C-alpha positions in Angstrom: -0.1 -0.3 0.0 1.5 3.4 -0.6 2.3 6.1 1.4 0.9 9.2 1.3 2.9 12.0 2.1 0.5 14.6 2.6 -0.8 12.4 5.9 3.2 12.5 7.6 4.2 14.8 9.7 7.1 16.0 11.1 8.7 15.2 14.6 8.7 18.8 15.1 5.1 19.6 14.1 4.0 16.5 16.4 6.3 17.8 19.2 4.7 19.4 22.1 6.0 22.3 24.5 4.9 20.9 28.2 4.3 22.9 31.1 5.5 21.4 34.7 2.3 21.2 36.7 2.4 22.7 40.8 2.8 19.0 41.7 5.7 17.9 39.6 7.5 21.0 40.8 6.8 20.2 44.4 7.7 16.8 43.7 10.9 18.1 42.4 11.3 20.6 45.4 11.1 17.3 47.6 13.3 14.8 45.4 15.9 17.6 45.8 15.5 17.6 49.7 15.9 14.0 49.8 18.9 14.1 47.7 20.4 16.5 50.2 19.4 14.7 53.5 21.1 11.5 51.8 24.0 13.4 51.4 24.2 14.4 55.1 23.4 11.0 56.2 26.0 10.0 54.0 28.8 11.8 55.8 26.9 11.1 58.9 27.9 7.6 58.6 31.7 7.8 57.4 32.0 9.8 60.2 30.4 7.5 62.6 32.3 4.6 61.2 35.4 6.2 61.3 34.9 7.1 65.5 33.7 3.4 65.6 36.9 2.1 64.0 39.0 3.6 66.8 40.7 6.5 64.8 42.0 9.6 65.6 40.6 12.4 63.2 42.4 15.6 63.2 40.5 17.1 60.4 37.3 15.7 58.5 35.5 18.3 55.8 33.1 17.9 52.9 32.7 20.3 50.2 29.2 19.9 48.0 30.2 20.2 44.1 27.3 22.3 42.7 24.4 20.0 40.7 24.9 21.3 37.4 28.6 20.0 37.6 32.3 20.7 38.7 33.8 23.4 36.5 37.2 22.9 35.9 38.4 26.2 36.8 37.1 25.4 40.4 38.5 24.3 43.5 37.5 22.5 46.6 39.4 24.1 49.2 40.0 22.7 52.9 42.0 24.9 55.4 43.5 22.8 58.2 45.2 24.5 61.3 48.1 22.6 62.5 49.8 22.6 65.7 51.4 19.1 66.3 54.6 18.2 64.0 55.9 15.4 65.6 52.2 13.0 64.9 52.0 11.0 61.6 49.0 11.9 59.7 47.4 9.4 57.2 45.8 12.3 54.4 42.6 10.5 52.7 40.1 12.0 50.1 36.1 11.6 50.1 34.5 11.2 47.3 31.0 10.6 46.4 29.5 10.7 43.3 26.0 9.3 41.3 25.8 6.2 39.6 25.2 8.3 36.5 29.3 8.8 36.8 30.6 8.3 33.4 34.1 7.3 34.1 36.1 5.0 35.9 38.4 7.2 37.4 38.8 10.5 38.3 41.6 12.9 38.2 42.3 15.5 40.4 45.0 18.1 40.7 46.2 19.1 44.3 48.0 22.3 45.3 48.5 23.2 48.8 49.6 26.0 50.6 51.8 25.6 54.1 53.0 28.3 56.1 56.3 30.3 55.5 55.5 29.7 51.7 55.4 25.7 51.6 53.9 24.7 48.5 53.4 21.7 47.4 51.4 19.9 43.9 50.3 16.8 42.8 48.4 14.5 40.5 46.1 12.3 41.9 43.9 9.4 40.6 41.0 7.7 42.1 39.2 4.9 40.2 35.7 4.4 41.6 34.9 1.6 39.1 36.3 -2.0 38.6 37.2 -2.7 34.2 33.8 -4.2 34.9 31.9 -1.5 35.8 31.3 -1.9 39.5 31.8 0.4 42.0 34.8 0.0 44.1 32.8 2.2 46.6 29.8 1.7 48.6 26.4 2.2 47.2 23.8 3.9 49.1 20.5 5.0 47.1 21.7 6.6 43.9 25.0 7.7 45.2 28.8 6.0 46.1 30.7 7.0 48.5 34.5 6.5 48.2 37.7 6.6 50.7 40.8 7.0 49.2 44.2 6.8 50.3 46.7 9.6 48.8 49.4 10.3 51.3 50.7 7.6 54.6 52.6 8.6 57.6 53.0 12.2 56.4 53.8 14.9 59.3 53.4 18.7 59.1 56.5 20.1 58.7 55.6 23.8 61.1 52.6 24.9 62.5 50.3 26.7 61.0 47.5 26.9 58.6 47.6 24.6 55.4 45.5 24.9 52.4 44.6 22.0 49.8 42.8 23.0 47.0 41.7 20.0 44.7 40.3 20.5 41.4 39.7 18.1 38.6 41.8 17.1 35.5 39.5 15.3 33.4 38.4 16.1 29.6 34.8 17.6 31.4 35.3 21.2 31.2 31.9 20.5 33.4 32.1 17.5 35.0 28.8 16.0 35.9 27.8 13.7 38.6 30.5 14.4 41.1 28.5 15.3 44.4 31.0 16.0 47.3 34.8 15.8 47.8 36.0 15.6 51.2 39.7 15.6 52.7 40.1 13.4 56.4 43.0 13.5 57.9 43.7 10.7 60.3 46.6 9.6 62.9 48.5 6.8 61.6 48.6 4.0 63.9 52.0 3.6 63.4 54.3 6.7 64.2 
């Protein structure tokens, strides 16, 4: 049977513009609040588990990454007041990503500034998924939490304020689906 081309409409002609209803807007607000609560709950669980394991946490802080993505020019900044220069510490990076994160790794630049002009730079690669696609961290709802050791048994050379600046080094200028980044400094069990 021949097709009458006059009866065919283009996709553009049949596409409807839909305005969200008030109920849909309220549902989105509820979803956004639930995501924020899950982020804080996950941070609380990480903090409680660290205390329960007997680790002495010297510093712990988390920063939220904007929901619309992490621009490569933005840094996650952590400032640490240090008095003890004799104790050795382990440095961890806490990363939380949504299950929609497209990569198996996260590459970060770390720029450190300390008192009296102490400076350091490093590149960190965090593997968030195994080659078969399974996440390396712990899943909680639609997000996955990771804890990566990046410096072991290190002592601060001088007392003062140390600043840790993390920026992503991924190929995307606006990295999607990384939701939180945190710095945890624990006293090393081996001194």
